[in-house]
N, C-alpha and C positions, 0 to 999 in steps of 0.2 A: 596494514592495520592488524592489531591483535584480534584473533578470531573470537575472543570473548567480549570485545568491544561492542557496546550497544549504541545504535543510532537513535537518539531520543529527540532529535529536532526535525524529524520527517514531516510532522504535521505543519510546522511553520513553513517548510520548503514547499508544501503542497497547497498553501492557503488559497492561492488563486483559483484552484480547481475543486476545492473541497465540496462545494454545493452542486457541482456539475456532474459528479460521478456517483453511480450507485455502488457505494463501498460494500454493501451486502453482496451484490452480485460479483464484484471483484474478489472478495474474500472466498466466496464459494467456488467460482470458476477457476481462479488462478492459484489459490492456496488449498482449496478443499477444507476451509475452516469457516467458522461462524463470523458473523459481523462483529459480535462483541470481542472476539479474539483480535480482529483487525483494529477495532477502535482502541482497544487497550494498547496495542503496539503503537498506533498513531499518537496516543496520549503519553507514551513513554512510561507506562506502568505495566506490571505483570498482573495476572489474574487475582492476586491477593492484595493488590494495592501497593506493592513495593515497586522499586525501580525496575523498569523493563525497557522495551524498545525493540528495534529490529536488529537481528544479527547481520553480519556482512552478507551471508547467503540470502537471508530474507530480503535485505535491501536490494540486492541484485535481482531477486525474483520479482519484487515490486516494480523495479525499473523496467524489467522485461514485460511485465503485465501492462504497464502504462504505455509502453512503446507499441505493444500489440494492439491495445485499444485505440491508440491514436492512428495506427495504420488502418484499422477497421473503419474508423470515422472518416478518414480521408477517402477511402474507397467508396464509401456510401455517398459522400459529398460529390465525388467525381462522377458517380453514376446518374446524378440528377441532370 
C-alpha cells in the first residue's frame, strides 16, 4: 500500500466496539495524543476539516493498541 494512503473506513470497521472503549484513554496511552486527534482520525478528517484518516503506520499502531487492550481484558477476566 502507498505510504501516503489514508485509511478512512476505520470507524466503520470498529463499529461493534465504539461505545465499549475509552478512546480518550487509548489516544493518550498508545499514541500520546488527544481524544480529538483520534476522533478526527476515526472520522476520516484532518484537524482542519479536510480529508484525513490513519496512515499505514498509525493503522498498525491502532491495531497493536487494540490487541494489547484485548490481552489485558482477557488477563483480567481469567483472574476472576
